[in-house]
C-alpha positions in Angstrom: -54.9 16.8 14.3 -53.9 14.0 17.5 -57.5 12.4 17.3 -57.0 10.9 14.2 -54.2 9.3 15.5 -56.4 7.5 17.3 -56.4 4.0 16.3 -59.9 3.6 15.9 -60.2 6.5 13.9 -57.0 6.4 12.4 -58.6 2.9 10.7 -62.1 4.6 10.1 -59.7 7.4 7.6 -58.3 4.8 5.9 -61.6 2.5 5.4 -63.2 6.3 3.9 -59.8 6.9 2.0 -59.0 3.7 0.9 -60.0 4.0 -2.8 -57.7 7.4 -2.9 -55.0 5.0 -0.9 -55.3 2.1 -3.9 -55.2 4.5 -6.3 -52.2 6.4 -5.3 -49.9 3.2 -3.7 -51.1 1.9 -7.2 -49.5 4.5 -9.5 -46.9 4.7 -7.1 -45.4 1.3 -7.3 -46.0 1.4 -11.2 -44.1 4.4 -11.5 -41.4 2.6 -8.8 -41.1 -0.8 -11.2 -40.7 1.3 -14.8 -38.1 4.3 -13.3 -36.1 1.0 -11.6 -35.9 -0.6 -14.6 -33.1 -0.8 -16.9 -34.5 1.8 -19.3 -34.0 4.8 -16.5 -31.2 3.0 -14.0 -27.9 1.5 -15.9 -27.7 -2.1 -14.1 -24.3 -2.3 -12.0 -22.0 -5.7 -12.1 -19.8 -6.0 -8.6 -16.4 -7.4 -8.8 -14.4 -8.0 -5.4 -11.1 -8.7 -4.6 -9.3 -9.6 -0.9 -5.8 -9.0 -0.1 -3.2 -9.1 2.5 0.4 -7.3 2.1 3.3 -9.6 1.7 7.2 -8.8 1.7 6.5 -4.9 3.1 7.5 -3.5 6.5 5.2 -0.8 8.2 6.4 2.9 8.2 6.5 4.1 11.7 3.1 3.3 13.4 0.8 2.5 10.9 0.5 -1.6 9.9 1.4 -3.3 7.1 -2.4 -3.3 5.9 -2.8 0.4 6.9 0.3 1.2 5.0 -1.1 -1.0 1.8 -4.6 0.5 2.3 -2.5 4.0 1.4 -0.6 2.4 -1.4 -4.1 1.5 -2.8 -6.2 5.0 -3.0 -2.8 6.7 -3.9 -3.3 9.2 -7.1 -1.1 7.4 -9.8 -2.5 4.1 -9.2 -6.1 5.9 -9.9 -4.7 7.6 -12.9 -3.2 4.1 -14.7 -6.3 2.3 -14.3 -8.3 5.6 -15.8 -5.8 5.7 -18.9 -5.3 1.8 -19.4 -9.2 1.5 -19.6 -9.8 4.9 -20.8 -12.5 5.6 -18.4 -13.2 8.7 -19.3 -14.4 7.1 -22.8 -16.2 4.4 -21.1 -17.9 6.8 -18.3 -18.7 9.1 -21.2 -17.4 12.5 -20.1 -15.5 14.9 -22.7 -12.4 15.8 -22.3 -13.7 19.4 -23.1 -16.1 19.6 -20.1 -14.5 22.6 -17.8 -14.6 20.1 -15.1 -13.3 17.4 -17.1 -10.9 15.7 -14.3 -13.4 16.7 -11.1 -16.2 14.2 -13.1 -13.8 12.2 -14.1 -12.1 10.9 -10.5 -16.0 11.3 -9.0 -17.6 8.7 -11.6 -14.1 6.8 -10.5 -14.6 7.1 -6.8 -18.3 6.1 -6.6 -17.3 3.1 -8.9 -14.9 1.6 -6.6 -15.0 1.0 -2.8 -11.7 -0.1 -1.1 -11.6 -1.1 2.8 -10.2 -3.1 5.5 -11.9 -6.1 6.9 -12.3 -7.2 10.5 -9.4 -9.2 9.9 -6.7 -6.8 8.7 -6.7 -8.1 4.5 -7.8 -5.5 2.5 -11.4 -5.5 -0.1 -11.6 -3.8 -2.7 -14.8 -3.4 -5.1 -15.6 -2.5 -8.5 -19.0 -1.5 -10.0 -19.6 -1.3 -13.7 -22.5 -1.8 -16.7 -19.9 -4.5 -18.2 -19.1 -7.2 -15.6 -16.2 -8.0 -17.5 -14.9 -4.4 -17.2 -15.7 -4.7 -13.0 -13.0 -7.9 -12.8 -10.3 -6.2 -15.3 -10.1 -2.8 -12.9 -10.1 -4.8 -9.5 -7.4 -7.0 -10.9 -5.3 -3.9 -12.5 -5.5 -2.0 -9.0 -3.4 -5.2 -7.5 -1.1 -5.2 -10.1 -1.1 -1.4 -9.6 0.1 -1.7 -6.3 2.5 -4.5 -7.0 4.5 -2.1 -9.2 4.3 0.8 -7.5 5.6 -0.9 -4.0 8.3 -2.2 -6.4 9.1 1.0 -7.7 9.7 2.4 -4.2 11.2 -1.2 -2.7 14.2 -1.3 -5.8 14.5 2.7 -5.5 15.2 2.4 -1.7 17.7 -0.3 -2.6 19.2 1.5 -5.3 20.1 4.2 -2.4 21.4 1.4 -0.3 23.6 0.3 -2.9 24.6 3.4 -4.0 26.0 4.3 -0.2 27.3 0.9 0.1 29.6 1.5 -3.0 30.7 4.5 -2.1 31.6 2.7 1.5 33.1 -0.4 -0.4 35.4 1.7 -2.5 36.3 4.3 0.2 37.5 1.3 2.4 39.5 -0.5 -0.8 41.2 2.4 -0.9 42.6 2.4 3.0 42.9 -1.2 2.4 45.2 -0.4 -0.6 47.1 2.3 0.8 47.7 0.4 4.4 49.1 -2.6 1.9 51.2 0.4 0.4 52.7 1.4 3.8 53.0 -2.4 5.1 55.0 -3.0 2.0 57.4 0.0 2.1 58.0 -0.8 5.3 58.9 -4.5 5.0 61.1 -3.5 2.1 63.0 -0.9 4.4 63.5 -2.7 7.9 62.6 -6.4 6.2 60.4 -7.2 8.4 57.5 -9.6 6.9 55.3 -9.7 10.0 55.6 -8.6 13.7 55.2 -12.0 15.1 57.2 -14.1 12.3 59.8 -11.2 12.5 60.2 -11.4 16.2 60.3 -15.0 15.9 63.6 -15.1 13.5 65.5 -12.6 15.8 64.9 -14.3 18.7 66.3 -17.5 17.1 69.5 -15.9 16.0 70.2 -14.2 19.0 69.9 -17.8 21.0 71.3 -20.0 18.3 68.2 -22.3 18.4 68.7 -23.1 15.0 70.0 -26.7 13.1 72.8 -27.7 14.1 74.1 -27.4 10.7 73.2 -24.2 9.9 74.2 -22.8 13.3 77.2 -21.4 12.0 76.2 -19.8 8.9 74.0 -17.3 11.0 74.2 -13.8 9.9 74.8 -11.8 12.7 75.2 -8.3 11.8 71.7 -9.4 9.5 70.0 -10.3 13.1 71.2 -7.2 14.8 70.3 -5.3 12.0 66.5 -6.7 12.3 66.8 -6.3 16.1 67.3 -2.7 15.6 64.6 -2.2 12.8 61.6 -3.7 15.1 62.3 -1.7 17.7 62.4 1.3 15.6 59.7 0.3 13.3 58.1 -2.4 15.3 55.4 -0.3 17.0 54.0 0.7 12.9 54.3 -2.4 12.1 51.6 -3.4 14.6 49.4 -0.2 13.8 49.4 -1.1 10.4 49.0 -5.0 10.4 45.6 -4.0 13.0 44.4 -1.4 10.6 44.3 -3.8 7.5 42.6 -6.5 9.8 40.0 -3.8 11.1 39.6 -2.4 7.5 39.2 -5.8 6.1 36.8 -7.0 8.6 34.7 -3.3 8.0 34.4 -4.6 4.2 33.3 -7.8 4.9 30.3 -6.1 6.7 29.5 -3.8 3.9 29.5 -6.5 1.3 27.3 -8.4 3.2 24.9 -5.5 3.2 25.5 -4.5 -0.1 24.5 -8.2 -1.7 21.3 -8.0 0.7 20.4 -4.4 -1.1 21.7 -6.4 -4.5 19.9 -9.1 -4.4 16.3 -7.6 -3.5 16.8 -5.0 -6.0 17.3 -8.2 -8.9 14.5 -9.9 -6.9 11.2 -10.4 -8.4 8.6 -10.1 -5.5 4.9 -9.3 -5.3 3.6 -7.7 -2.0 0.3 -9.1 -1.9 -1.3 -12.2 -1.1 -4.8 -12.4 -3.2 -7.4 -14.6 -0.9 -10.3 -13.5 -3.3 -9.6 -13.0 -6.9 -11.8 -11.2 -9.3 -14.2 -12.7 -12.1 -16.7 -11.3 -13.4 -20.2 -11.3 -11.9 -23.5 -12.4 -13.9 -25.7 -10.7 -11.5 -26.5 -7.0 -11.5 -25.3 -5.6 -7.6 -27.6 -2.5 -8.5 -29.9 -1.2 -8.2 -31.6 -3.6 -6.1 -35.4 -3.0 -7.5 -37.3 -5.0 -4.7 -36.0 -2.5 -2.2 -36.7 0.3 -4.5 -40.1 -0.7 -5.0 -40.9 -1.4 -0.8 -39.3 1.9 0.4 -41.2 3.8 -2.7 -44.6 2.2 -1.6 -43.9 2.8 2.6 -42.7 6.6 1.6 -45.9 6.9 -0.7 -47.9 5.3 2.0 -46.7 7.5 4.7 -47.5 10.8 2.7 -50.2 9.8 2.1 -51.3 9.2 5.3 -50.0 12.7 6.4 -51.8 14.5 3.2 -55.0 12.8 4.8 -54.8 13.9 7.5 -54.1 17.6 6.7 -57.0 17.3 4.2 -59.4 16.3 7.1 -57.9 19.0 9.3 -58.8 21.3 7.1 -62.0 19.6 6.2 -63.2 19.6 10.2 -62.0 22.8 10.7 -63.7 24.8 7.9 -66.9 22.6 9.1 -66.7 23.8 12.6 -66.1 27.7 11.3 -69.3 27.3 9.4 -71.1 26.1 12.7 -70.0 28.6 14.5 -71.1 31.5 12.3 -74.8 29.9 11.7 -75.5 30.2 15.6 -74.3 34.0 15.6 
C-alpha cells in the first residue's frame, strides 16, 4: 500500500475516485449540517461571572482563591442551586429513576465550569438552553457562596463570643471576690489603701498636720492603724495589685469579645464581582461550523483509507490471477 502514498499515485487515485469522494463528502456535509441542527442538538447559552475573594482568611497554606474555589464546589451550594431552580425537572430527570441523584449531579456538572484564572480570580461558567437560567445559576452560586461563608464565619464568631462570655463572667466573679476581701480588710483594719493609709500614719506620728489641728491627733488611733498596717499591709498590697491585674485582663477580654460581637452582627459580602453574569444573546454550543469542518476532514481521511484498501485488494487479486494464468 505504500506505493499509493507517492504524490503522483495519490493524485491519480483521487482523480480516479473523485466522483465517489464528492458524493461521500457531500452526503457527510449534509448529514453534519442536519445532525448539528437544533432538531438533534439542543443549543446552549453560556453565562460567565468572574469574582475575587474578600473578607476571608486562608486556612493552612492555601490562598484565599483556593479556599473560594473549594467552597464554590461544595455539596450544599450545588444542592441549593438544584433545589432553587428545580433542576431535575428542568433537565427532565425523573425522580423515580434508579440513579436519579447520579444523573442529576452529572448533568449539573456538565453544565457548570468553575476554574481559577491566571490572575487568581475565579471564573464561573454556566451553560443552559435558557440564557436567563444560565445567568441566574451563576448569580445564585455567588449568592450561596456569600451565605455559606457568612454562616461559617458567624459560627466561629459565636464560638469566640461564648468563650469570652465565660471568661468575662469568671473574671468579674474574681474581681467581685477581691473587692469584697478588700472591703472586709478595710472595715476590720481601717486601712483604705496602702499609700493613703501610710501617709496618714506618717503624718500622725510626725504631727505634720496644720497647727490648728495638731492638738486633736488621736494617738491611739494612729498607733492602731500602724499596727494594722504592719499586720495587714502585705494583704492590702496583694489584693490591690490583684484587682488591678484582673481589671486589666477583663478589659483585654472585653475588647476581644466586642470585636467578635461586631463581626457577628456585621453584614459583609465575601467576594468582589468583577464580571457580572448576564443572559447571552448568542448560543455557545454547539459550534456548527466546527462540527461540519471536523466531519469533512474525518470523512475525507477515512474515505482515502478505504479507497487505498480497495485498491490494494484489487491489485493483489489482479496479481494472483496473473500468477495463476502463467502456471
